[in-house]
NULO-195894 format. One line per 4 residues: number of its first residue (from 1); their letters; for each residue x, y, z of N, C-alpha, C. Coordinates in pm, whole numbers, m for minus. Atoms other than C-alpha are relative to their C-alpha. Last residue first. Layout:
! residues N
NUM = A = X,Y,Z,X,Y,Z,X,Y,Z ~ ...
//
This chain:
! residues 100
100 = XXXX = 152,m45,58,m1167,3067,6133,m12,37,m113 ~ 17,m134,75,m800,2919,6200,m154,m9,m34 ~ 56,3,147,m820,2595,6418,m27,135,m35 ~ 155,46,27,m666,2683,6773,m4,16,m147
96 = XXXX = 76,m102,24,m290,2683,6842,m135,m55,m43 ~ 107,3,104,m91,2398,6978,m101,93,m14 ~ 14,m132,33,198,2510,7189,m97,m5,m114 ~ 83,m83,m110,231,2187,7379,m28,127,m34
92 = XXXX = m99,m82,m86,289,1993,7048,m53,64,124 ~ m83,99,m80,105,1736,6882,107,76,89 ~ 71,116,m18,m36,1991,6596,88,m107,89 ~ m24,29,m127,184,2290,6585,m91,m109,53
88 = XXXX = m132,38,m50,278,2270,6231,22,6,169 ~ m74,150,22,m70,2228,6118,131,m18,73 ~ 78,88,m96,m198,2557,6275,48,m142,m5 ~ m39,m21,m122,73,2734,6090,m67,m82,108
84 = XXXX = m128,77,m51,13,2555,5788,46,39,109 ~ 38,140,m9,m366,2649,5802,129,m70,47 ~ 74,3,m127,m289,3031,5856,m17,m162,53 ~ m90,m30,m114,m49,3038,5571,m37,m46,136
80 = XXXX = m82,121,m5,m306,2852,5351,114,17,102 ~ m142,m27,60,m541,3148,5421,78,m117,4 ~ m120,m18,m83,m883,3023,5533,113,8,m76 ~ m122,74,42,m1195,3045,5337,92,33,105
76 = XXXX = m29,70,m99,m1554,3183,5332,118,m106,m10 ~ m109,m75,m83,m1563,3453,5084,23,m76,122 ~ 59,m89,m86,m1905,3349,4943,104,66,76 ~ 80,m121,85,m1743,3229,4608,m79,87,112
72 = XXXX = m105,m83,57,m1509,3020,4816,m49,114,m44 ~ m63,m57,m128,m1779,2859,5024,88,105,m50 ~ 82,m80,m89,m1940,2774,4699,33,77,95 ~ 6,m80,88,m1643,2614,4558,m102,130,30
68 = XXXX = m109,m54,m21,m1601,2412,4856,20,120,m89 ~ 29,m85,m137,m1955,2290,4837,121,99,32 ~ 90,m147,32,m1911,2234,4480,m25,43,122 ~ m87,m90,79,m1568,2014,4536,m130,118,m27
64 = XXXX = m91,m61,m95,m1763,1829,4810,48,110,m48 ~ 65,m91,m101,m2046,1743,4573,72,84,113 ~ 59,m123,90,m1831,1644,4300,m76,72,104 ~ m111,m89,29,m1632,1405,4570,m42,136,m85
60 = XXXX = m12,m58,m133,m1989,1248,4673,130,84,m16 ~ 128,m84,m29,m2095,1181,4311,56,86,131 ~ m16,m101,95,m1733,1016,4224,m112,107,35 ~ m123,m54,m44,m1756,788,4535,13,151,m62
56 = XXXX = 33,m67,m130,m2110,695,4450,115,103,52 ~ 77,m110,25,m2005,622,4096,m60,70,125 ~ m104,m123,57,m1712,430,4218,m93,94,m44 ~ m65,m67,m109,m1958,228,4450,82,102,m56
52 = XXXX = 92,m95,m83,m2201,147,4173,87,77,114 ~ 50,m122,96,m1935,51,3945,m66,78,66 ~ m117,m110,m3,m1798,m195,4235,m26,104,m92 ~ m21,m92,m137,m2154,m321,4283,121,87,11
48 = XXXX = m65,85,m119,m2182,m418,3931,m1,89,126 ~ m128,1,m4,m2435,m231,3690,66,m75,112 ~ m63,80,m88,m2762,m314,3528,161,51,14 ~ m158,51,26,m2931,m15,3338,53,m73,129
44 = XXXX = m95,2,m133,m3296,36,3326,141,m26,m45 ~ 78,m4,m116,m3575,93,3082,70,m4,120 ~ m55,46,m130,m3409,152,2752,m94,26,116 ~ m37,m108,m60,m3676,152,2469,93,m42,139
40 = XXXX = m108,m75,95,m3728,m122,2219,61,118,76 ~ 59,m41,120,m4050,m221,2411,80,68,m65 ~ 155,33,7,m3889,m250,2728,m44,74,m120 ~ 87,m76,84,m3486,m246,2713,m163,m53,47
36 = XXXX = 129,88,6,m3241,m357,2981,m103,89,m67 ~ 114,m79,5,m2903,m170,2948,m112,m95,m39 ~ 76,58,93,m2609,m354,3074,m142,69,6 ~ 133,m13,m24,m2324,m153,3216,m84,m113,m106
32 = XXXX = 73,m55,97,m1974,m278,3190,m148,m5,34 ~ 39,m135,m39,m1773,m399,3480,m62,118,m105 ~ m33,m112,94,m1699,m682,3274,43,130,61 ~ m122,26,89,m1707,m955,3517,60,113,m70
28 = XXXX = m109,37,m94,m1949,m835,3767,117,9,m62 ~ m15,m121,m49,m2192,m715,3466,123,10,106 ~ m80,m85,103,m2139,m1040,3319,34,140,43 ~ m138,31,23,m2234,m1214,3621,91,67,m93
24 = XXXX = m64,m40,m148,m2546,m1041,3695,152,m19,m29 ~ m16,m136,9,m2625,m1100,3315,58,61,129 ~ m108,m18,111,m2591,m1478,3347,24,144,m21 ~ m143,56,m57,m2792,m1463,3670,114,3,m78
20 = XXXX = m41,m82,m116,m3087,m1286,3531,145,m19,20 ~ m146,36,m10,m3119,m1524,3212,69,113,87 ~ m14,130,8,m3498,m1563,3171,157,m35,35 ~ 68,95,m111,m3587,m1226,3313,37,m143,2
16 = XXXX = m65,m7,m140,m3303,m1053,3121,m80,m82,109 ~ m107,70,12,m3430,m1205,2793,67,21,153 ~ 31,145,m5,m3772,m1075,2840,111,m98,12 ~ 53,57,m142,m3645,m737,2941,m16,m141,m1
12 = XXXX = 135,m11,m36,m3463,m697,2622,m38,m56,135 ~ 82,123,m40,m3093,m668,2648,m129,16,12 ~ 176,m26,m7,m2852,m407,2548,m90,m139,m6 ~ 91,33,m124,m2487,m522,2646,m128,74,10
8 = XXXX = m43,100,m85,m2294,m337,2369,m80,m6,128 ~ 14,123,84,m2452,m108,2107,16,m132,95 ~ 135,53,m4,m2514,147,2405,m19,m107,m131 ~ 31,30,151,m2126,196,2413,m136,m61,8
4 = XXXX = 138,63,45,m2060,312,2787,m19,20,m139 ~ 91,m94,77,m1676,404,2840,m115,m73,m35 ~ 1,m5,156,m1516,204,3113,m83,66,m56 ~ 100,72,55,m1462,315,3472,m12,10,m166
//
C-alpha cells in the first residue's frame, strides 16, 4: 500500500459532490486515498475497494497474531515436536490425535 501524503488528494466536500465519479476512478486507478474535507478539516477518506480489502486482511492478520501472543503469554501452546509428529502421521493408517 502506498504511503499517505495528506498534501496529495485533499478535496473539499463541494468538489467531491460535483465530481464524485472522477474521484472514485482516481482512487481506484492510483490506489491512493483521497481526503475529503468539510470546513477545511478532514471529514472522510475515500479508498479503492482493493485498498480496503488490503486493510481488512492486514487487520485480520494483526488480530490473529495478537490472539496467538495472548495464548502464548497464558501458557497455551503446543511444542513444535508434538505438532511435527502429528503432521507426519496425516493420511496414514497410524494417524495420531491432534496434540492439545
